[in-house]
DRENDO-1510 file (C-alpha; in Angstrom, 1 decimal, always signed):
<recs>
REC; n; res; u; v; w
REC; 1; MET; +0.0; +0.0; +0.0 .
REC; 2; ARG; +3.0; +2.3; -0.4 .
REC; 3; SER; +1.7; +3.8; -3.6 .
REC; 4; LEU; -0.7; +6.4; -2.1 .
REC; 5; LEU; +0.5; +6.8; +1.5 .
REC; 6; VAL; +4.2; +6.5; +1.5 .
REC; 7; ARG; +5.3; +7.3; -2.1 .
REC; 8; VAL; +3.7; +10.8; -1.8 .
REC; 9; PRO; +6.2; +13.3; -0.2 .
REC; 10; ALA; +4.8; +15.8; +2.3 .
REC; 11; ALA; +5.1; +18.6; -0.2 .
REC; 12; ALA; +2.9; +16.7; -2.6 .
REC; 13; VAL; +0.3; +16.2; +0.1 .
REC; 14; VAL; +0.1; +19.9; +0.5 .
REC; 15; ALA; +0.0; +20.6; -3.2 .
REC; 16; LEU; -2.7; +18.0; -3.7 .
REC; 17; ALA; -4.8; +19.5; -0.9 .
REC; 18; LEU; -4.5; +23.0; -2.3 .
REC; 19; ALA; -5.4; +21.8; -5.9 .
REC; 20; VAL; -8.5; +20.0; -4.8 .
REC; 21; SER; -9.7; +22.8; -2.5 .
REC; 22; GLY; -10.0; +25.5; -5.5 .
REC; 23; CYS; -42.8; -37.1; +17.9 .
REC; 24; GLY; -44.6; -40.6; +19.1 .
REC; 25; GLY; -45.6; -42.2; +22.5 .
REC; 26; SER; -45.1; -45.7; +24.0 .
REC; 27; SER; -47.3; -48.5; +25.5 .
REC; 28; ASP; -46.7; -50.3; +28.8 .
REC; 29; ALA; -49.1; -53.2; +27.9 .
REC; 30; ALA; -47.4; -56.6; +27.7 .
REC; 31; ALA; -47.1; -58.1; +24.2 .
REC; 32; PRO; -48.7; -61.5; +23.7 .
REC; 33; ALA; -46.4; -64.5; +24.1 .
REC; 34; THR; -45.3; -66.3; +21.0 .
REC; 35; SER; -43.6; -69.7; +21.0 .
REC; 36; ALA; -40.2; -70.1; +19.3 .
REC; 37; ALA; -41.7; -72.7; +17.0 .
REC; 38; THR; -44.3; -70.4; +15.6 .
REC; 39; ARG; -42.4; -67.1; +15.7 .
REC; 40; THR; -41.9; -65.6; +12.3 .
REC; 41; PRO; -38.4; -64.4; +11.9 .
REC; 42; THR; -38.1; -60.7; +11.3 .
REC; 43; PRO; -36.3; -60.0; +8.0 .
REC; 44; THR; -33.1; -58.2; +8.4 .
REC; 45; PRO; -33.3; -55.0; +6.3 .
REC; 46; SER; -30.6; -54.4; +3.8 .
REC; 47; PRO; -28.3; -51.6; +4.8 .
REC; 48; THR; -29.1; -48.4; +3.0 .
REC; 49; PRO; -25.9; -46.8; +1.8 .
REC; 50; SER; -25.3; -43.3; +3.1 .
REC; 51; PRO; -25.6; -40.6; +0.5 .
REC; 52; THR; -22.3; -39.1; -0.6 .
REC; 53; PRO; -22.1; -35.6; +0.7 .
REC; 54; SER; -22.0; -33.0; -2.0 .
REC; 55; VAL; -18.9; -30.9; -2.0 .
REC; 56; ALA; -19.1; -27.3; -3.3 .
REC; 57; PRO; -16.4; -26.6; -5.9 .
REC; 58; VAL; -13.6; -24.4; -4.7 .
REC; 59; TYR; -14.0; -20.8; -6.0 .
REC; 60; THR; -10.9; -19.8; -7.9 .
REC; 61; LEU; -10.2; -17.8; -11.0 .
REC; 62; THR; -8.0; -18.2; -14.0 .
REC; 63; GLN; -5.7; -15.5; -15.1 .
REC; 64; ALA; -8.1; -14.6; -17.9 .
REC; 65; GLN; -10.9; -14.3; -15.4 .
REC; 66; VAL; -8.9; -12.2; -13.1 .
REC; 67; ASP; -7.9; -9.8; -15.9 .
REC; 68; ALA; -11.6; -9.4; -16.9 .
REC; 69; SER; -12.6; -8.8; -13.3 .
REC; 70; VAL; -10.6; -5.6; -12.5 .
REC; 71; LEU; -12.2; -2.2; -12.6 .
REC; 72; THR; -11.6; +0.0; -15.6 .
REC; 73; THR; -12.4; +3.5; -16.7 .
REC; 74; ALA; -15.6; +2.1; -18.2 .
REC; 75; ASP; -16.8; +1.3; -14.7 .
REC; 76; PHE; -15.9; +4.8; -13.4 .
REC; 77; PRO; -15.7; +7.2; -16.4 .
REC; 78; ALA; -14.5; +10.1; -14.3 .
REC; 79; PHE; -11.2; +8.2; -13.6 .
REC; 80; VAL; -8.2; +7.7; -15.8 .
REC; 81; ASP; -5.5; +5.0; -15.7 .
REC; 82; ASP; -2.8; +6.0; -13.3 .
REC; 83; PRO; +0.1; +3.7; -12.5 .
REC; 84; ASP; +1.0; +5.8; -9.4 .
REC; 85; ALA; -2.3; +4.6; -7.9 .
REC; 86; LEU; -1.3; +1.0; -7.8 .
REC; 87; LEU; -1.5; -0.6; -4.3 .
REC; 88; ASP; +1.8; -2.3; -4.5 .
REC; 89; THR; +4.9; -0.5; -5.8 .
REC; 90; PRO; +8.7; -0.9; -5.5 .
REC; 91; ASP; +10.6; +0.4; -2.6 .
REC; 92; ASP; +11.7; +4.0; -3.3 .
REC; 93; GLY; +13.9; +4.6; -0.2 .
REC; 94; THR; +11.1; +5.8; +2.1 .
REC; 95; THR; +12.0; +5.2; +5.8 .
REC; 96; TYR; +9.8; +4.5; +8.8 .
REC; 97; ASP; +10.1; +4.9; +12.6 .
REC; 98; PRO; +9.5; +2.3; +14.0 .
REC; 99; ALA; +11.1; +0.5; +11.0 .
REC; 100; ALA; +8.8; -2.5; +11.4 .
REC; 101; CYS; +5.9; -0.4; +10.4 .
REC; 102; GLY; +7.2; -0.3; +6.8 .
REC; 103; ASP; +6.8; -4.1; +6.6 .
REC; 104; VAL; +3.3; -3.7; +8.0 .
REC; 105; LEU; +2.4; -1.2; +5.2 .
REC; 106; ASP; +4.1; -3.3; +2.5 .
REC; 107; GLY; +1.9; -6.3; +3.0 .
REC; 108; LEU; -1.3; -4.8; +4.2 .
REC; 109; GLU; -3.1; -5.4; +1.0 .
REC; 110; VAL; -2.2; -9.1; +0.9 .
REC; 111; VAL; -4.3; -11.6; +2.9 .
REC; 112; ALA; -2.2; -14.7; +2.0 .
REC; 113; ALA; +1.3; -13.5; +2.6 .
REC; 114; ASP; +2.5; -17.1; +2.8 .
REC; 115; GLN; +1.2; -17.9; -0.8 .
REC; 116; THR; +2.0; -16.8; -4.3 .
REC; 117; PRO; -1.1; -16.1; -6.3 .
REC; 118; SER; -1.9; -18.4; -9.2 .
REC; 119; ALA; -3.5; -15.4; -11.0 .
REC; 120; VAL; -3.3; -11.7; -10.2 .
REC; 121; ALA; -4.1; -8.4; -11.7 .
REC; 122; HIS; -3.5; -4.8; -10.5 .
REC; 123; ILE; -5.0; -1.5; -11.6 .
REC; 124; GLY; -4.6; +2.1; -10.6 .
REC; 125; LEU; -7.0; +4.9; -11.4 .
REC; 126; SER; -7.2; +8.6; -10.4 .
REC; 127; SER; -9.6; +11.5; -10.8 .
REC; 128; ASP; -9.4; +15.1; -9.4 .
REC; 129; GLY; -7.3; +14.2; -6.4 .
REC; 130; ALA; -9.0; +10.9; -5.7 .
REC; 131; ILE; -7.0; +7.7; -6.2 .
REC; 132; LEU; -8.4; +4.1; -6.7 .
REC; 133; GLY; -6.2; +1.1; -6.6 .
REC; 134; GLN; -7.3; -2.6; -6.9 .
REC; 135; ASP; -5.7; -6.0; -6.7 .
REC; 136; VAL; -7.6; -9.2; -7.7 .
REC; 137; SER; -5.8; -12.4; -6.9 .
REC; 138; SER; -6.6; -16.1; -6.9 .
REC; 139; TYR; -4.8; -18.7; -4.8 .
REC; 140; ALA; -4.4; -22.5; -4.9 .
REC; 141; ALA; -4.9; -23.0; -1.2 .
REC; 142; PRO; -7.5; -21.6; +1.2 .
REC; 143; PHE; -6.9; -18.5; +3.2 .
REC; 144; ALA; -6.2; -18.8; +6.9 .
REC; 145; GLU; -9.4; -18.7; +8.9 .
REC; 146; SER; -7.9; -16.1; +11.1 .
REC; 147; TRP; -6.9; -13.6; +8.4 .
REC; 148; VAL; -9.3; -10.9; +9.5 .
REC; 149; GLU; -7.9; -11.1; +13.0 .
REC; 150; ASP; -4.4; -11.2; +11.7 .
REC; 151; VAL; -4.9; -7.9; +9.8 .
REC; 152; ALA; -6.4; -6.3; +13.0 .
REC; 153; ALA; -3.3; -7.4; +14.9 .
REC; 154; ARG; -0.9; -6.0; +12.3 .
REC; 155; ILE; -2.5; -2.5; +12.3 .
REC; 156; ALA; -2.7; -2.5; +16.1 .
REC; 157; SER; +1.1; -3.0; +16.1 .
REC; 158; CYS; +1.6; +0.3; +14.2 .
REC; 159; PRO; -1.1; +2.8; +15.2 .
REC; 160; THR; +1.1; +5.8; +14.6 .
REC; 161; PHE; +4.6; +6.1; +13.0 .
REC; 162; ALA; +6.8; +8.6; +11.3 .
REC; 163; VAL; +7.5; +8.5; +7.6 .
REC; 164; GLY; +10.6; +10.0; +6.0 .
REC; 165; PHE; +10.6; +10.6; +2.2 .
REC; 166; PRO; +13.5; +10.5; -0.2 .
REC; 167; ASP; +13.2; +14.3; -0.7 .
REC; 168; GLY; +13.9; +14.9; +3.0 .
REC; 169; SER; +10.3; +15.7; +4.0 .
REC; 170; GLN; +8.6; +14.1; +7.0 .
REC; 171; ALA; +5.1; +13.1; +7.8 .
REC; 172; THR; +3.1; +11.2; +10.5 .
REC; 173; ALA; +1.0; +8.2; +9.6 .
REC; 174; THR; -1.7; +6.4; +11.5 .
REC; 175; LEU; -3.5; +3.1; +10.9 .
REC; 176; SER; -6.9; +2.2; +12.3 .
REC; 177; ALA; -9.7; -0.2; +11.7 .
REC; 178; LEU; -12.6; +1.0; +9.6 .
REC; 179; GLU; -16.2; -0.3; +10.0 .
REC; 180; ILE; -17.8; -1.5; +6.7 .
REC; 181; PRO; -20.7; -3.8; +5.7 .
REC; 182; ALA; -20.0; -7.5; +5.3 .
REC; 183; TYR; -18.8; -8.4; +1.8 .
REC; 184; GLY; -18.1; -11.8; +0.3 .
REC; 185; ASP; -17.2; -14.7; +2.6 .
REC; 186; ARG; -15.1; -12.4; +4.9 .
REC; 187; SER; -14.0; -8.8; +4.8 .
REC; 188; THR; -12.3; -6.0; +6.8 .
REC; 189; ALA; -11.1; -2.5; +6.2 .
REC; 190; VAL; -8.3; -0.3; +7.3 .
REC; 191; ARG; -8.0; +3.5; +7.3 .
REC; 192; ALA; -4.5; +5.0; +6.8 .
REC; 193; VAL; -3.8; +8.7; +7.2 .
REC; 194; ILE; -0.6; +10.6; +6.4 .
REC; 195; ALA; -0.4; +14.1; +7.8 .
REC; 196; ALA; +2.1; +16.8; +6.8 .
REC; 197; ASP; +2.2; +20.6; +7.2 .
REC; 198; GLY; -1.4; +20.7; +8.5 .
REC; 199; PHE; -2.8; +18.6; +5.6 .
REC; 200; GLU; -3.9; +15.0; +5.4 .
REC; 201; LEU; -4.0; +12.3; +2.8 .
REC; 202; ILE; -6.5; +9.5; +3.6 .
REC; 203; GLN; -6.7; +6.0; +2.2 .
REC; 204; ASP; -9.3; +3.4; +3.0 .
REC; 205; LEU; -8.2; -0.2; +2.2 .
REC; 206; VAL; -11.0; -2.8; +1.9 .
REC; 207; LEU; -10.1; -6.5; +1.8 .
REC; 208; VAL; -12.6; -9.1; +0.7 .
REC; 209; THR; -12.2; -12.9; +0.2 .
REC; 210; ILE; -14.6; -15.2; -1.7 .
REC; 211; GLY; -13.5; -18.8; -1.8 .
REC; 212; GLN; -9.8; -18.6; -2.7 .
REC; 213; VAL; -10.0; -15.2; -4.4 .
REC; 214; GLN; -9.1; -11.9; -2.7 .
REC; 215; VAL; -10.1; -8.5; -3.8 .
REC; 216; ALA; -8.2; -5.5; -2.3 .
REC; 217; LEU; -9.4; -1.9; -3.0 .
REC; 218; GLY; -7.7; +1.3; -1.9 .
REC; 219; VAL; -9.6; +4.5; -2.1 .
REC; 220; GLY; -7.8; +7.7; -1.2 .
REC; 221; GLY; -7.6; +11.5; -1.4 .
REC; 222; ILE; -7.4; +14.5; +0.9 .
REC; 223; GLU; -10.9; +13.7; +2.2 .
REC; 224; ALA; -12.2; +10.3; +3.2 .
REC; 225; ALA; -14.6; +8.6; +0.8 .
REC; 226; ASP; -18.1; +8.7; +2.2 .
REC; 227; PRO; -19.5; +5.3; +3.1 .
REC; 228; ALA; -22.0; +5.3; +0.2 .
REC; 229; THR; -19.2; +6.0; -2.3 .
REC; 230; LEU; -17.0; +3.4; -0.8 .
REC; 231; ASP; -19.8; +0.8; -0.8 .
REC; 232; GLN; -20.5; +1.6; -4.5 .
REC; 233; ILE; -16.9; +1.0; -5.4 .
REC; 234; VAL; -16.7; -2.3; -3.5 .
REC; 235; THR; -20.0; -3.6; -4.8 .
REC; 236; THR; -19.1; -2.6; -8.4 .
REC; 237; ALA; -15.8; -4.5; -8.1 .
REC; 238; LEU; -17.4; -7.6; -6.6 .
REC; 239; ALA; -20.1; -7.7; -9.2 .
REC; 240; LYS; -17.4; -8.1; -11.9 .
REC; 241; LEU; -16.3; -11.4; -10.5 .
REC; 242; PRO; -17.6; -14.4; -12.4 .
REC; 243; PRO; -20.2; -16.5; -10.6 .
REC; 244; ALA; -19.2; -19.7; -8.9 .
REC; 245; ALA; -19.6; -22.8; -11.0 .
</recs>
């Protein structure tokens, strides 16, 4: 998630801000006696085989399906393609204090850090100071059942930290949980804020898993996206996923 929060120098935060601002009973009666000679044997019923339980197919996507599932400017015509809005970008020399918070940021948009996706696609879009990044990835193995709790523990480990940019400018960043509706099989969200010279840049990161597919969405700008807008972006993104077989 470095692209929006930690690749933007403090000076750019200020510039962006200024630009955007222009059942049955029983009987106790005895049964009649029957002699062994006249007793009719009770047939032994044949065992009925247990039905084979149906197993729902695992939800995964091919690379072609992932490529077709990402958001485009056709979904949001006010946006344009912007590689600087990608959620995951190379290290540019930005520093962190505590240093471990850089690792937290680096992997925040990845639910299955212990896996390599079998298919993945990334997009970055921007419009008038707003930035939208998305990752869609499919994995061969299931996600950890505790992944939502794991994300919460990671952001709790770095609630506030300092950021130093390559140009020498400094900023303060905070991470906090963000309440959202339930999406997919499981979902959670994180709000990240970078503050410099009295201005703030805000990014909301939404993580959703469906079967063995993860959708990560980062929506940012100098103002937080209102809940209705964020919900529209998430529901639009999820609607583009192909239905389960």
